[in-house]
C-alpha angles and dihedrals in degrees: 000000000000126000123258111292120216119247090229110053090207091066115102130199115265090244090065094048097043110017116203119208120230094253092056091044091053092049091051092050093048095047099044117082120210120241089248093055092048091048093050091048092051093047089050089053091052091048089049092053090051092049091050091049091048093049093049091047091050091048090052091047090051090054097248120154100271126148108244093215091057090052092050092047092049092049092048092049090052092046094049093047091052093047090050091050091050092049090048090050091049092051092049091050091048091051091048092049091048091052092049090052093054114110114241 
């Protein structure tokens, strides 16, 4: 099976127009994160915020010396991060659904 052919035969691949040496290509691959890695990192941050909020809430419930304002701030950070993630998910799903409804 052959690769995708351009509609215009005069078009050339970008590698022929602007060649990239192997060293530069390696640096680009090392420095660029994949979407999956970025997504996993951000989800880990959200989970970390929720764990921190839970730990502070438990410490307050146990009667330990915890500043109430720090507990409230931690809980609000966790809540906002989760709400943001849900809104982002909803927007991505809406965009996907819109793309799937497009006529080809």
